[in-house]
C-alpha positions in Angstrom: 0.0 -0.2 0.0 2.9 2.2 0.6 3.7 2.1 -2.7 0.4 3.0 -4.5 -1.9 4.6 -2.3 -0.5 6.1 0.8 1.9 8.3 -0.8 -0.8 10.0 -2.9 -1.0 13.6 -1.8 -4.8 13.2 -1.6 -4.8 10.2 0.7 -2.1 11.7 2.9 -4.3 14.8 3.2 -7.3 13.0 4.2 -6.0 10.5 6.5 -4.1 12.9 8.5 -6.6 15.3 8.7 -9.5 13.3 9.5 -8.0 10.2 11.3 -5.8 8.9 13.8 -3.7 6.3 11.7 -2.1 3.6 13.7 0.0 0.9 12.0 -0.1 -2.3 13.6 2.3 -5.4 11.9 0.3 -8.4 11.2 2.4 -10.3 13.6 2.2 -8.1 16.6 1.5 -10.4 19.5 -1.3 -8.3 21.2 -3.1 -6.0 18.9 -3.1 -8.3 16.0 -5.0 -11.5 17.6 -7.3 -8.8 19.5 -8.6 -7.2 16.0 -7.9 -10.8 14.0 -5.8 -9.2 11.7 -4.6 -12.2 9.5 -3.5 -10.6 6.0 -2.1 -7.2 5.3 -3.4 -4.7 4.3 -6.4 -4.8 6.8 -7.6 -1.5 7.3 -10.0 -1.0 10.5 -12.0 1.7 11.5 -12.3 1.8 15.0 -14.2 4.4 17.6 -12.4 6.2 20.2 -13.1 2.8 22.4 -11.1 0.4 20.3 -14.4 -0.8 18.9 -14.2 -1.8 15.4 -17.2 -0.6 13.1 -15.6 -1.2 9.4 -13.0 -3.7 8.1 -11.3 -4.1 4.4 -8.7 -5.9 3.4 -6.3 -5.9 0.6 -5.0 -3.0 -1.7 -7.0 -0.1 -2.7 -5.9 2.6 -5.6 -6.0 6.0 -4.0 -9.5 6.7 -5.6 -10.7 3.7 -3.7 -9.3 4.1 -0.5 -10.6 7.5 0.5 -14.4 5.9 -0.4 -13.8 3.0 1.6 -12.2 5.2 4.7 -15.5 7.3 4.1 -17.6 4.2 4.4 -15.7 3.2 7.3 -16.3 6.7 8.9 -20.3 6.6 8.0 -20.4 3.1 9.0 -18.9 4.0 12.7 -21.6 7.1 13.0 -24.4 4.7 11.8 -23.5 2.4 14.5 -23.4 5.0 17.4 -26.4 5.5 16.4 -25.8 9.1 14.4 -27.5 8.3 11.1 -27.6 12.0 9.6 -23.8 12.2 10.4 -23.7 8.6 8.7 -25.7 10.1 5.4 -23.3 12.8 5.1 -20.1 10.5 4.9 -22.3 8.0 2.4 -23.3 11.3 0.3 -20.0 12.3 0.2 -18.8 9.2 -1.5 -21.7 9.6 -4.1 -20.7 13.2 -4.5 -16.9 12.6 -4.9 -16.8 9.2 -6.2 -20.0 8.2 -8.0 -18.2 6.2 -10.5 -16.4 4.1 -7.5 -17.0 0.5 -6.2 -18.3 1.8 -3.2 -20.9 4.1 -4.5 -23.8 1.4 -4.7 -23.0 0.3 -0.9 -23.4 4.3 0.0 -26.7 4.3 -1.9 -28.1 1.6 -0.1 -26.7 2.8 3.3 -28.3 6.4 2.8 -31.7 4.7 2.5 -31.5 2.5 5.3 -30.3 5.2 7.3 -33.1 7.4 6.3 -35.5 4.8 6.7 -34.5 4.0 10.3 -34.9 7.8 11.2 -38.2 8.2 9.3 -39.9 4.8 9.2 -40.8 6.1 5.5 -41.3 3.2 3.2 -40.2 5.4 0.3 -36.8 5.7 1.3 -36.5 1.6 1.1 -38.2 2.1 -2.3 -35.7 4.8 -3.4 -32.8 2.5 -2.8 -34.0 0.2 -5.2 -35.0 2.6 -7.8 -31.9 4.5 -7.6 -29.4 1.4 -7.7 -31.7 -0.1 -10.9 -31.2 3.0 -12.5 -27.7 4.2 -11.6 -25.9 0.9 -10.9 -27.9 -1.9 -12.5 -25.0 -4.6 -12.3 -24.1 -4.1 -8.6 -24.9 -6.6 -6.2 -26.4 -3.7 -4.1 -29.4 -4.0 -6.3 -29.7 -7.6 -5.4 -29.9 -6.7 -1.9 -32.4 -4.1 -2.3 -34.6 -6.0 -4.8 -37.2 -6.7 -1.7 -37.9 -3.1 -1.3 -39.4 -3.3 -5.1 -42.4 -5.1 -3.7 -42.8 -2.2 -1.5 -44.2 -0.2 -4.4 -48.0 0.5 -4.6 
């Protein structure tokens, strides 16, 4: 990762301004087993208490690493639960990386977050409709398929 994404100036700026990065070797005798790190790179988004909220494995190019980190940050907010803050992270993925691999998941998570907050079924229907239109080949459309049945 050091050779591809981490030296990228945009990634460096994002990580240094938004996260507290900690590098743990996969063979660290305490932290690697605690966080079940078996492969590198393994990127974890933890909260202030050290609770894991998101995990990604493998290398990302710079244009996918930042969305992955945003997804993790949004997931942490979703789990708190601070759904409006979570949506802001997911919306940032769509605004800045709409063609990226994490955009369909962001659509899904925005809709679920809004549904949980409002109990408005249109948020679930909107997930299906947007994925069908903008990301028809995404596995997230398959996950959203039951929501099409909610249409009247």
